[in-house]
C-alpha positions as semicolon CSV with decimal commas, in nm:
position;residue;x (nm);y (nm);z (nm)
1;M;9,483;11,187;11,694
2;I;9,387;11,275;11,335
3;P;9,167;11,588;11,324
4;L;8,811;11,577;11,197
5;I;8,907;11,805;10,909
6;L;9,233;11,822;10,709
7;P;9,346;12,054;10,429
8;L;9,342;11,882;10,092
9;D;9,723;11,865;10,065
10;D;9,795;11,778;10,429
11;S;10,078;11,526;10,477
12;R;9,853;11,337;10,721
13;A;9,601;11,275;10,443
14;V;9,681;10,904;10,412
15;L;9,457;10,610;10,322
16;A;9,346;10,526;10,677
17;A;9,256;10,889;10,750
18;V;9,100;11,017;10,428
19;G;9,025;10,706;10,218
20;G;9,155;10,611;9,874
21;K;9,014;10,904;9,676
22;G;9,123;11,159;9,937
23;A;9,475;11,019;9,965
24;S;9,510;11,026;9,587
25;L;9,389;11,385;9,560
26;A;9,629;11,491;9,837
27;R;9,912;11,325;9,649
28;L;9,815;11,505;9,327
29;V;9,807;11,845;9,500
30;R;10,146;11,786;9,663
31;G;10,276;11,683;9,321
32;G;10,182;12,019;9,176
33;L;9,888;11,898;8,965
34;P;9,588;12,129;8,908
35;V;9,320;12,005;9,152
36;P;9,009;12,201;9,267
37;D;9,049;12,344;9,617
38;G;8,888;12,151;9,901
39;F;8,924;11,974;10,234
40;H;8,888;11,628;10,388
41;L;8,631;11,518;10,646
42;T;8,830;11,229;10,794
43;T;8,738;10,873;10,892
44;R;8,743;10,988;11,255
45;A;8,441;11,205;11,176
46;Y;8,268;10,899;11,032
47;R;8,344;10,689;11,341
48;E;8,231;10,963;11,581
49;K;7,945;11,080;11,355
50;S;8,070;11,433;11,412
51;M;8,065;11,730;11,167
52;E;8,232;11,994;11,392
53;G;8,393;12,263;11,177
54;V;8,247;12,146;10,842
55;L;8,032;12,453;10,792
56;E;8,323;12,689;10,864
57;A;8,549;12,500;10,622
58;F;8,274;12,517;10,357
59;R;8,233;12,892;10,397
60;A;8,609;12,945;10,372
61;L;8,612;12,743;10,053
62;G;8,307;12,899;9,895
63;G;8,030;12,708;9,719
64;P;7,887;12,538;9,540
65;V;8,088;12,221;9,604
66;A;8,111;11,856;9,513
67;V;8,079;11,624;9,814
68;R;8,255;11,297;9,735
69;S;8,276;10,963;9,915
70;S;8,626;10,835;9,990
71;A;8,633;10,488;10,148
72;T;8,946;10,326;10,286
73;A;8,898;10,030;10,050
74;E;8,867;10,220;9,722
75;D;9,104;10,335;9,447
76;L;9,347;10,058;9,544
77;P;9,565;9,853;9,304
78;G;9,338;9,582;9,164
79;L;9,029;9,716;9,348
80;S;8,870;10,046;9,244
81;F;8,518;10,042;9,398
82;A;8,426;10,265;9,102
83;G;8,058;10,365;9,122
84;Q;7,996;10,187;9,453
85;H;7,976;10,498;9,673
86;D;7,793;10,828;9,631
87;T;7,901;11,170;9,506
88;V;7,672;11,474;9,535
89;L;7,729;11,767;9,296
90;D;7,639;12,136;9,312
91;V;7,593;12,129;9,688
92;T;7,510;12,457;9,861
93;E;7,529;12,539;10,230
94;D;7,172;12,425;10,291
95;G;7,239;12,078;10,152
96;L;7,590;12,024;10,291
97;F;7,505;11,808;10,594
98;D;7,260;11,591;10,397
99;A;7,525;11,534;10,129
100;V;7,780;11,421;10,389
101;L;7,527;11,183;10,547
102;R;7,444;11,042;10,204
103;C;7,813;10,967;10,142
104;W;7,848;10,804;10,482
105;D;7,538;10,593;10,428
106;S;7,660;10,473;10,088
107;L;7,928;10,267;10,265
108;R;7,646;10,044;10,393
109;S;7,446;10,031;10,069
110;E;7,350;9,690;9,937
111;R;7,572;9,722;9,631
112;A;7,877;9,837;9,831
113;V;7,840;9,557;10,086
114;A;7,803;9,298;9,808
115;Y;8,111;9,435;9,628
116;R;8,322;9,413;9,943
117;E;8,207;9,059;10,015
118;H;8,281;8,952;9,658
119;N;8,635;9,091;9,681
120;G;8,709;8,964;10,031
121;V;8,716;9,309;10,196
122;T;8,619;9,254;10,558
123;S;8,618;9,613;10,686
124;A;8,612;9,969;10,555
125;E;8,557;10,322;10,680
126;M;8,435;10,633;10,502
127;A;8,591;10,975;10,467
128;V;8,446;11,259;10,259
129;V;8,619;11,501;10,023
130;V;8,459;11,845;9,975
131;Q;8,586;12,039;9,672
132;R;8,492;12,354;9,491
133;M;8,259;12,267;9,201
134;V;8,414;12,305;8,853
135;P;8,167;12,456;8,598
136;A;8,287;12,217;8,330
137;E;8,257;12,312;7,966
138;M;8,394;11,968;7,881
139;S;8,497;11,674;8,097
140;G;8,592;11,310;8,071
141;V;8,837;11,033;8,141
142;L;9,200;10,994;8,036
143;F;9,366;10,651;8,044
144;T;9,742;10,692;8,026
145;A;9,761;10,343;7,871
146;D;9,505;10,162;7,658
147;P;9,310;9,951;7,913
148;L;9,212;9,698;7,645
149;T;9,558;9,626;7,503
150;G;9,794;9,750;7,771
151;R;9,991;9,945;7,510
152;A;10,147;10,270;7,632
153;E;9,909;10,484;7,428
154;P;9,678;10,742;7,594
155;V;9,303;10,700;7,546
156;I;9,073;11,002;7,601
157;N;8,693;11,002;7,630
158;A;8,512;11,335;7,667
159;V;8,163;11,488;7,674
160;R;8,024;11,839;7,683
161;G;7,950;11,955;8,035
162;L;7,983;11,734;8,342
163;G;8,148;11,394;8,327
164;E;7,856;11,224;8,503
165;S;7,679;11,199;8,168
166;L;7,975;11,005;8,027
167;V;7,981;10,760;8,316
168;S;7,605;10,707;8,305
169;G;7,593;10,675;7,926
170;A;7,345;10,961;7,895
171;E;7,577;11,140;7,653
172;N;7,784;11,003;7,366
173;P;8,155;11,093;7,376
174;V;8,260;11,381;7,154
175;G;8,443;11,281;6,841
176;D;8,738;11,520;6,843
177;L;8,907;11,736;7,101
178;P;9,084;12,063;7,027
179;G;9,451;11,994;6,968
180;D;9,572;12,215;7,250
181;L;9,334;12,051;7,498
182;M;9,446;11,705;7,390
183;A;9,812;11,803;7,424
184;S;9,747;11,941;7,773
185;L;9,570;11,623;7,880
186;V;9,844;11,398;7,747
187;A;10,111;11,607;7,923
188;L;9,918;11,598;8,252
189;G;9,869;11,223;8,211
190;E;10,243;11,173;8,171
191;R;10,308;11,373;8,488
192;I;10,048;11,175;8,684
193;E;10,177;10,838;8,560
194;A;10,531;10,941;8,655
195;L;10,407;11,048;9,000
196;Y;10,236;10,712;9,065
197;G;10,470;10,492;8,865
198;T;10,187;10,303;8,695
199;P;9,928;10,358;8,419
200;M;9,644;10,570;8,551
201;D;9,270;10,631;8,508
202;V;9,228;11,012;8,534
203;E;8,901;11,205;8,562
204;W;8,929;11,566;8,439
205;A;8,722;11,878;8,372
206;F;8,791;12,172;8,142
207;A;8,668;12,519;8,239
208;G;8,787;12,873;8,177
209;G;9,069;12,756;7,953
210;E;9,221;12,527;8,217
211;V;9,214;12,154;8,292
212;Q;9,135;12,045;8,648
213;I;9,212;11,694;8,774
214;L;8,919;11,549;8,968
215;Q;9,050;11,202;9,045
216;A;9,334;10,962;8,955
217;R;9,365;10,593;9,034
218;P;9,559;10,297;8,894
219;I;9,393;10,126;8,599
220;T;9,269;9,820;8,783
221;S;9,129;9,665;8,466
222;L;9,449;9,719;8,268
223;R;9,518;9,433;8,035
224;V;9,895;9,421;8,003
225;E;10,040;9,271;7,686
226;W;10,397;9,158;7,636
227;N;10,410;9,126;7,261
228;D;10,686;9,268;7,045
229;T;10,530;9,123;6,729
230;L;10,306;9,431;6,738
231;D;10,605;9,652;6,661
232;G;10,651;9,547;6,299
233;D;10,670;9,268;6,042
234;Y;10,960;9,044;6,146
235;L;11,048;8,675;6,151
236;W;11,106;8,563;6,509
237;S;11,279;8,242;6,622
238;N;11,327;8,078;6,961
239;G;11,549;7,806;6,813
240;N;11,840;7,903;7,037
241;V;11,700;8,112;7,319
242;G;11,397;7,886;7,374
243;E;11,631;7,626;7,518
244;A;11,801;7,868;7,757
245;V;11,474;8,037;7,862
246;P;11,202;7,782;7,784
247;D;10,916;7,926;7,989
248;V;10,724;8,250;8,034
249;M;10,949;8,503;8,208
250;T;10,856;8,726;8,498
251;P;10,917;9,099;8,434
252;V;11,227;9,104;8,652
253;T;11,382;8,814;8,460
254;W;11,306;8,976;8,125
255;S;11,469;9,298;8,243
256;L;11,786;9,105;8,332
257;V;11,785;8,919;8,001
258;R;11,743;9,250;7,820
259;V;12,074;9,369;7,968
260;L;12,239;9,089;7,770
261;S;12,037;9,135;7,450
262;S;11,962;9,505;7,413
263;A;12,131;9,556;7,076
264;A;11,933;9,688;6,781
265;I;11,968;9,797;6,420
266;G;11,821;10,142;6,430
267;P;11,479;10,107;6,596
268;H;11,465;9,732;6,527
269;R;11,564;9,516;6,826
270;I;11,753;9,192;6,779
271;S;11,548;9,018;7,048
272;G;11,196;9,044;7,178
273;N;10,936;8,936;7,428
274;I;10,639;8,754;7,277
275;G;10,381;8,663;7,537
276;G;10,653;8,643;7,801
277;R;10,879;8,417;7,595
278;F;11,222;8,504;7,456
279;Y;11,265;8,525;7,077
280;L;11,538;8,640;6,837
281;N;11,456;8,870;6,547
282;L;11,588;8,695;6,234
283;S;11,501;8,999;6,024
284;T;11,777;9,192;6,201
285;Y;12,015;8,901;6,155
286;A;11,939;8,886;5,783
287;A;11,981;9,264;5,762
288;L;12,345;9,227;5,864
289;G;12,391;8,996;5,567
290;T;12,200;9,235;5,343
291;A;12,437;9,514;5,437
292;I;12,732;9,313;5,300
293;G;12,536;9,147;5,020
294;K;12,523;8,803;5,184
295;A;12,180;8,769;5,349
296;D;12,127;8,405;5,245
297;E;12,475;8,308;5,360
298;M;12,413;8,467;5,699
299;L;12,095;8,268;5,750
300;R;12,261;7,942;5,645
301;S;12,558;8,003;5,873
302;G;12,321;8,060;6,163
303;E;12,125;7,739;6,115
304;E;12,328;7,549;6,373
305;T;12,229;7,811;6,630
306;F;11,866;7,906;6,561
307;G;11,753;7,638;6,312
308;R;11,640;7,643;5,952
309;V;11,387;7,874;5,793
310;P;11,136;7,636;5,626
311;A;11,058;7,650;5,256
312;G;10,776;7,893;5,187
313;V;10,864;8,123;5,479
314;T;11,005;8,463;5,388
315;V;11,232;8,663;5,613
316;P;11,080;9,013;5,590
317;P;11,349;9,276;5,534
318;L;11,387;9,569;5,767
319;P;11,226;9,885;5,627
320;M;11,568;10,046;5,595
321;S;11,795;10,115;5,301
322;R;12,128;9,933;5,278
323;P;12,325;10,252;5,362
324;A;12,098;10,312;5,663
325;I;12,157;9,956;5,784
326;L;12,533;10,001;5,746
327;R;12,526;10,328;5,939
328;A;12,317;10,173;6,217
329;V;12,552;9,874;6,242
330;L;12,858;10,097;6,257
331;R;12,699;10,321;6,521
332;G;12,623;10,020;6,737
333;A;12,950;9,836;6,674
334;G;13,125;9,976;6,980
335;G;12,938;9,754;7,227
336;P;12,998;9,420;7,048
337;L;13,361;9,511;6,978
338;K;13,419;9,598;7,344
339;Q;13,246;9,275;7,442
340;Q;13,474;9,079;7,207
341;V;13,784;9,239;7,361
342;L;13,663;9,171;7,714
343;Y;13,567;8,817;7,616
344;R;13,910;8,745;7,472
345;T;14,105;8,901;7,758
346;R;13,894;8,839;8,069
347;L;13,673;8,533;8,016
348;R;13,908;8,275;8,163
349;R;13,965;8,478;8,481
350;L;13,598;8,565;8,522
351;V;13,495;8,200;8,488
352;R;13,761;8,098;8,740
353;D;13,669;8,363;8,997
354;N;13,293;8,362;8,955
355;P;13,197;8,078;9,195
356;G;13,377;8,247;9,484
357;R;13,242;8,590;9,395
358;C;12,885;8,462;9,374
359;A;12,908;8,270;9,702
360;A;13,039;8,582;9,875
361;A;12,766;8,793;9,715
362;R;12,490;8,564;9,843
363;E;12,636;8,584;10,194
364;A;12,655;8,963;10,174
365;I;12,296;8,984;10,052
366;A;12,176;8,773;10,344
367;A;12,367;8,999;10,583
368;C;12,198;9,320;10,462
369;S;11,952;9,423;10,732
370;T;11,797;9,733;10,575
371;P;11,672;9,832;10,228
372;A;11,939;10,103;10,216
373;A;12,218;9,854;10,286
374;L;12,093;9,616;10,017
375;L;12,060;9,900;9,767
376;E;12,415;10,012;9,841
377;F;12,544;9,656;9,787
378;W;12,378;9,655;9,447
379;R;12,554;9,978;9,355
380;T;12,896;9,867;9,477
381;D;12,894;9,504;9,360
382;L;12,592;9,352;9,190
383;D;12,546;9,617;8,923
384;S;12,888;9,533;8,778
385;L;12,815;9,159;8,810
386;L;12,508;9,210;8,591
387;R;12,633;9,474;8,347
388;V;13,003;9,382;8,315
389;V;13,058;9,020;8,413
390;C;12,739;8,866;8,274
391;P;12,779;9,014;7,922
392;V;13,130;8,870;7,902
393;L;13,007;8,529;8,020
394;D;12,722;8,555;7,769
395;A;12,971;8,626;7,493
396;G;13,170;8,321;7,597
397;A;12,858;8,105;7,602
398;R;12,767;8,216;7,248
399;M;13,097;8,271;7,072
400;V;13,289;7,956;7,163
401;A;13,137;7,716;6,912
402;G;13,154;7,340;6,891
403;G;13,359;7,323;6,571
404;P;13,297;7,428;6,213
405;A;13,053;7,227;6,006
406;S;13,319;7,205;5,734
407;F;13,544;6,999;5,964
408;R;13,261;6,761;6,045
409;R;13,198;6,711;5,674
410;E;13,570;6,657;5,614
411;L;13,586;6,401;5,894
412;A;13,280;6,219;5,761
413;G;13,449;6,201;5,421
414;L;13,745;6,024;5,578
415;V;13,577;5,780;5,817
416;G;13,203;5,785;5,736
417;E;12,910;5,955;5,909
418;Q;12,888;5,707;6,196
419;D;13,252;5,722;6,302
420;A;13,264;6,101;6,251
421;A;12,969;6,144;6,486
422;V;13,133;5,922;6,747
423;L;13,469;6,101;6,724
424;L;13,301;6,435;6,784
425;T;13,210;6,328;7,139
426;G;13,400;6,277;7,459
427;F;13,418;6,647;7,535
428;H;13,314;6,577;7,894
429;D;13,656;6,425;7,960
430;G;13,923;6,614;8,151
431;A;13,787;6,946;8,280
432;G;13,431;6,833;8,225
433;L;13,139;6,939;8,008
434;A;12,893;7,151;8,202
435;S;12,588;7,002;8,027
436;L;12,679;6,665;8,178
437;G;12,800;6,806;8,509
438;P;12,483;6,752;8,713
439;L;12,437;6,408;8,557
440;V;12,788;6,290;8,644
441;G;12,761;6,463;8,982
442;L;12,442;6,277;9,065
443;A;12,605;5,947;8,969
444;R;12,902;6,026;9,195
445;L;12,667;6,125;9,475
446;R;12,478;5,798;9,445
447;S;12,801;5,598;9,454
448;G;12,922;5,784;9,764
449;E;13,217;5,962;9,596
450;I;13,075;6,303;9,698
451;D;12,817;6,423;9,949
452;H;12,506;6,640;9,909
453;D;12,686;6,962;10,005
454;T;12,958;6,906;9,746
455;F;12,699;6,845;9,476
456;A;12,503;7,155;9,578
457;R;12,814;7,375;9,569
458;S;12,913;7,251;9,224
459;W;12,577;7,209;9,052
460;G;12,307;7,346;9,283
461;H;12,252;7,644;9,053
462;R;12,159;7,440;8,743
463;C;11,799;7,343;8,670
464;A;11,532;7,347;8,398
465;G;11,425;7,706;8,467
466;E;11,769;7,832;8,561
467;F;11,743;8,178;8,399
468;E;11,400;8,246;8,555
469;I;11,497;8,402;8,885
470;S;11,159;8,342;9,046
471;A;11,227;7,966;9,018
472;P;11,398;7,796;9,317
473;R;11,743;7,646;9,258
474;P;11,815;7,280;9,341
475;A;12,046;7,393;9,622
476;E;11,744;7,560;9,786
477;D;11,532;7,245;9,774
478;P;11,656;6,951;9,982
479;E;11,413;6,718;9,804
480;W;11,533;6,806;9,452
481;I;11,840;6,582;9,465
482;S;11,637;6,288;9,593
483;R;11,382;6,330;9,315
484;Q;11,656;6,337;9,051
485;L;11,821;6,027;9,190
486;E;11,489;5,847;9,155
487;T;11,477;5,915;8,779
488;L;11,848;5,854;8,711
489;A;11,950;5,537;8,530
490;D;12,321;5,455;8,479
491;P;12,502;5,740;8,302
492;E;12,843;5,587;8,368
493;A;12,753;5,282;8,160
494;L;12,637;5,498;7,870
495;L;12,951;5,713;7,886
496;A;13,173;5,404;7,904
497;R;12,998;5,250;7,604
498;Q;13,046;5,569;7,405
499;A;13,412;5,587;7,510
500;A;13,467;5,235;7,379
501;L;13,302;5,320;7,048
502;R;13,513;5,634;7,025
503;A;13,835;5,439;7,083
504;E;13,739;5,189;6,813
505;A;13,657;5,469;6,569
506;W;13,989;5,637;6,641
507;D;14,181;5,314;6,582
508;R;14,008;5,277;6,244
509;L;14,099;5,635;6,152
510;V;14,464;5,585;6,247
511;A;14,480;5,259;6,053
512;R;14,342;5,422;5,735
513;H;14,483;5,777;5,765
514;A;14,791;5,761;5,988
515;A;14,949;6,072;5,841
516;K;14,642;6,284;5,902
517;A;14,568;6,150;6,250
518;P;14,789;6,394;6,450
519;G;14,632;6,698;6,282
520;I;14,283;6,561;6,333
521;R;14,363;6,494;6,699
522;R;14,473;6,853;6,749
523;R;14,157;6,985;6,586
524;L;13,937;6,755;6,793
525;D;14,115;6,871;7,108
526;R;14,058;7,236;7,015
527;I;13,691;7,170;6,948
528;G;13,659;6,990;7,282
529;E;13,825;7,274;7,469
530;G;13,601;7,523;7,292
531;A;13,291;7,328;7,385
532;R;13,398;7,303;7,748
533;A;13,481;7,674;7,766
534;R;13,147;7,763;7,610
535;E;12,955;7,556;7,861
536;R;13,158;7,675;8,161
537;A;13,074;8,032;8,066
538;R;12,706;7,943;8,040
539;S;12,714;7,769;8,378
540;E;12,876;8,068;8,547
541;M;12,625;8,309;8,397
542;V;12,350;8,095;8,547
543;R;12,533;8,110;8,879
544;A;12,528;8,490;8,855
545;F;12,153;8,482;8,790
546;W;12,118;8,282;9,112
547;V;12,273;8,582;9,289
548;M;12,013;8,806;9,122
549;R;11,743;8,576;9,260
550;A;11,889;8,603;9,610
551;F;11,893;8,982;9,577
552;V;11,526;9,010;9,473
553;L;11,417;8,766;9,744
554;R;11,600;8,970;10,009
555;A;11,457;9,294;9,870
556;G;11,110;9,143;9,906
557;E;11,182;9,053;10,268
558;L;11,325;9,393;10,363
559;T;11,042;9,591;10,198
560;S;10,765;9,349;10,303
561;S;10,685;9,309;9,932
562;G;10,734;8,934;9,913
563;D;10,729;8,789;9,564
564;D;10,566;9,104;9,422
565;L;10,912;9,224;9,323
566;F;10,943;8,947;9,064
567;F;10,674;9,135;8,871
568;L;10,872;9,458;8,836
569;P;11,180;9,523;8,618
570;I;11,506;9,532;8,809
571;D;11,536;9,912;8,793
572;D;11,195;9,942;8,963
573;V;11,302;9,689;9,226
574;L;11,588;9,924;9,308
575;R;11,347;10,218;9,327
576;V;11,123;10,026;9,569
577;L;11,430;9,964;9,786
578;G;11,484;10,339;9,772
579;G;11,136;10,403;9,910
580;E;10,919;10,437;9,597
581;T;10,666;10,181;9,714
582;S;10,400;10,328;9,482
583;L;10,565;10,125;9,205
584;L;10,406;9,818;9,361
585;D;10,078;9,947;9,216
586;R;10,197;9,800;8,886
587;V;10,222;9,449;9,021
588;P;9,861;9,321;8,994
589;A;9,836;9,386;8,618
590;Q;10,184;9,241;8,557
591;R;10,108;8,932;8,766
592;Q;9,781;8,880;8,579
593;A;9,962;8,900;8,245
594;Y;10,222;8,649;8,365
595;E;9,959;8,400;8,480
596;R;9,758;8,449;8,160
597;Y;10,055;8,373;7,937
598;R;10,188;8,091;8,155
599;A;9,858;7,906;8,112
600;L;9,916;7,881;7,735
601;P;10,111;7,607;7,556
602;P;10,460;7,689;7,421
603;Y;10,437;7,911;7,112
604;P;10,566;7,817;6,765
605;A;10,939;7,800;6,707
606;L;10,904;8,052;6,422
607;I;10,662;8,346;6,416
608;R;10,612;8,582;6,122
609;G;10,409;8,904;6,160
610;R;10,154;8,998;6,428
611;F;10,084;8,710;6,665
612;D;9,822;8,683;6,939
613;P;9,924;8,402;7,178
614;E;9,572;8,354;7,316
615;S;9,399;8,338;6,977
616;W;9,665;8,096;6,856
617;A;9,626;7,874;7,164
618;A;9,248;7,864;7,117
619;S;9,278;7,752;6,753
620;A;9,204;7,387;6,684
621;D;9,465;7,374;6,408
622;R;9,747;7,555;6,585
623;R;10,100;7,450;6,498
624;A;10,405;7,423;6,719
625;D;10,651;7,474;6,434
626;L;10,532;7,790;6,260
627;Y;10,289;8,080;6,266
628;D;10,289;8,302;5,957
629;A;10,040;8,588;5,952
630;T;10,122;8,663;5,589
631;A;10,106;8,324;5,416
632;D;9,949;7,981;5,449
633;V;10,254;7,755;5,465
634;P;10,161;7,385;5,463
635;M;10,283;7,180;5,756
636;P;10,530;6,908;5,651
637;A;10,371;6,565;5,661
638;D;10,689;6,408;5,797
639;V;10,887;6,471;6,114
640;T;11,236;6,579;6,015
641;G;11,498;6,793;6,183
642;F;11,869;6,831;6,241
643;P;12,082;6,520;6,287
644;G;12,156;6,564;6,655
645;S;12,320;6,236;6,748
646;A;12,375;5,942;6,515
647;G;12,213;5,603;6,555
648;V;11,887;5,431;6,467
649;V;11,642;5,318;6,731
650;E;11,280;5,204;6,738
651;G;11,065;5,252;7,043
652;V;10,744;5,373;7,202
653;A;10,708;5,752;7,208
654;R;10,648;5,943;7,529
655;V;10,543;6,304;7,461
656;L;10,621;6,534;7,755
657;A;10,533;6,904;7,758
658;R;10,722;6,996;8,077
659;I;11,001;6,867;8,293
660;D;10,765;6,804;8,585
661;E;10,606;6,529;8,372
662;G;10,940;6,349;8,353
663;G;10,840;6,078;8,597
664;A;10,614;5,931;8,328
665;L;10,910;5,843;8,102
666;E;10,972;5,468;8,111
667;Q;11,311;5,308;8,053
668;G;11,370;5,260;7,679
669;E;11,101;5,498;7,554
670;V;11,160;5,771;7,295
671;L;11,145;6,111;7,462
672;V;10,951;6,361;7,246
673;T;10,927;6,716;7,380
674;P;10,919;7,079;7,269
675;V;11,263;7,161;7,411
676;T;11,516;7,032;7,662
677;N;11,784;7,193;7,872
678;I;12,014;7,090;8,153
679;G;11,723;7,019;8,386
680;W;11,618;6,735;8,157
681;T;11,960;6,566;8,153
682;P;11,886;6,289;8,408
683;L;11,593;6,176;8,191
684;F;11,829;6,112;7,898
685;T;11,972;5,814;8,082
686;R;11,631;5,642;8,058
687;A;11,549;5,739;7,698
688;A;11,620;5,523;7,394
689;A;11,625;5,838;7,179
690;V;11,539;6,208;7,200
691;V;11,325;6,414;6,960
692;T;11,264;6,788;7,006
693;D;11,066;7,062;6,835
694;V;11,324;7,329;6,918
695;G;11,697;7,289;6,875
696;A;11,997;7,273;6,644
697;P;12,325;7,076;6,630
698;L;12,470;7,286;6,914
699;S;12,161;7,262;7,133
700;H;12,153;7,089;7,470
701;A;11,963;6,784;7,346
702;A;12,212;6,724;7,065
703;I;12,524;6,772;7,279
704;V;12,412;6,551;7,567
705;A;12,269;6,282;7,340
706;R;12,597;6,263;7,147
707;E;12,800;6,228;7,466
708;L;12,573;5,950;7,593
709;G;12,547;5,778;7,256
710;I;12,168;5,822;7,232
711;P;12,016;5,890;6,887
712;A;11,862;6,236;6,866
713;V;11,676;6,445;6,609
714;V;11,638;6,810;6,710
715;G;11,460;7,118;6,579
716;C;11,179;6,922;6,411
717;G;10,918;7,190;6,480
718;N;10,622;6,955;6,443
719;A;10,726;6,649;6,647
720;T;10,491;6,711;6,940
721;T;10,212;6,792;6,694
722;L;10,235;6,478;6,479
723;I;10,352;6,225;6,741
724;T;10,143;6,112;7,038
725;T;10,234;5,906;7,341
726;G;10,212;5,536;7,255
727;D;10,313;5,569;6,890
728;V;10,594;5,336;6,788
729;V;10,853;5,544;6,605
730;Q;11,188;5,493;6,438
731;V;11,445;5,764;6,510
732;D;11,738;5,799;6,270
733;G;11,977;6,044;6,430
734;A;12,221;6,053;6,138
735;R;11,953;6,137;5,880
736;G;11,746;6,359;6,109
737;T;11,422;6,167;6,050
738;V;11,149;6,028;6,272
739;K;10,901;5,781;6,123
740;K;10,589;5,627;6,269
741;V;10,611;5,248;6,256
742;R;10,262;5,198;6,401
């Protein structure tokens, strides 16, 4: 049985015994922080209404003291109870028992009862902390992170004398603190945040040249921001990564993505998190060109990957000299060079072996019965899957291109734009094109060639949110396949039609350019093999991310944390498995940020300067193509983009914001959407044409549309802004234009 009284640092001073404030103070003392001496009057004393030994403990401590309420439902993550219960200061021996009774009674006060009811707290008990009174010369509050912005910047408020005057508003905060006092507070704040593993609200007092910590609790009102536009003036683009990761990421997913995109030029990162969405920093890309005197050429060469920079938009240079950029690039060249070597020498084997490795890993994860066993499996197997295998697969997915633009222009000069576009298809033949894999697999499933289990093994890892590891995979959802079959038209007919057109185009080429035909055939075959290799690598990286999902789910089961672990970076997930459950205190603020950002519409494809997602979303004239904090760039009046897939079609537009709206697409309508990925592929069989805001010639929408022979215009930026459902539009895939007919 817990005693009536415990020493302040007693290991038994846990939440149920000494309340939130008491447990926190005990933790601080055990962590070596400067805390005024004291003792706990436990919740048992409250239940039994007994004060045996209190007077003796007071006399041993010496007065005067502060008598402080410590309820079992206070100072918790997301629930502070700040100001709801009583504290009595400067208590002498004569007033000790009355002060304890006052703290006990405050648990039943009208305001405390109302607060508990509002927050769904059904029961609570009261402990009391008695501490030696600090004769404060100055006191206040230290936030180890800014509670208004969530930035990792300490905020200090202070007043002369006791801190009660700051809380009550009776005193205005002092303007400046002595430098040594501020340095001490910041250092103590760092120690406390490290001890708890989350940003903290710290009450402190300064007396006799020393700082004393009076209380520390998680910042329950912390407003977390995920916004790398605050770090400097850059031009950001999601033209490539927005397709792979189209939605707001959970913290664990972002931490995994960062493993694959952690490169930087000096302090300037090549990728960033803007309101939970993945963006590339084009300023760093242009800086590479600047270093060799070819910035414009670099941007033009990258257009097929991340799209064009519109007229009137400037790519801000990095605030670095050319020699500094060169030095930074050379210092960081080891990683990319090693990745290139690994990619060239190991990609084929890794792609071949990955399905078996991932299946075995999921079985091993399921077999782990303790947190320690799961943590050990991470160290012996999954860490290398993430940090060695995935970067090589990522390199393969990015570096194996679909053929140089110069060859496409050469081919068009020989046979015309239409036949050139048709000849640059058919890459799904033979070993298969992963973008079409689920589509062809569904068709084979419907015809009875394969069964559900075969489809799930081959394609059960691919879906619209496939890099977001909190999202279920199709193989986990028995109803997913049935829902897809309901929306599927006849892909085989589209592929057969395109194959016939391709054969006719090839016959015309041979008839007109017989001598050149063998060389062109070899180049087309190389391009096809490159495209297939690129997409196989991408598919296998997604399969590896499915293993990461299985790991986090199992970690949540074994630690009784549930889906909370999706709201911590992967390194913190490992620490929770190792027993550092205090890191879960970070989850409420991270979950709130995730939900806040997820409620917003997709952000612009290009962002220049500081960007506030919520202010932008609330603006009546927001744009989906561009946000420029430095200039007023007019929106184009027309919808134009990259020629994605040749052909001209006229039809009724259907504007869809998300894949879960796909059931609204009628056969023969023009699909208009911010971005597509493999999860959208079945819908292509019902669409007369496809138009996207985000994309480039090597994007998913362009590749799949070309293979199916559906006209497509991609990377328009403003399509979903200027086109509404019901508009009749003409899509010219060869010219890259979309016109309203009526």
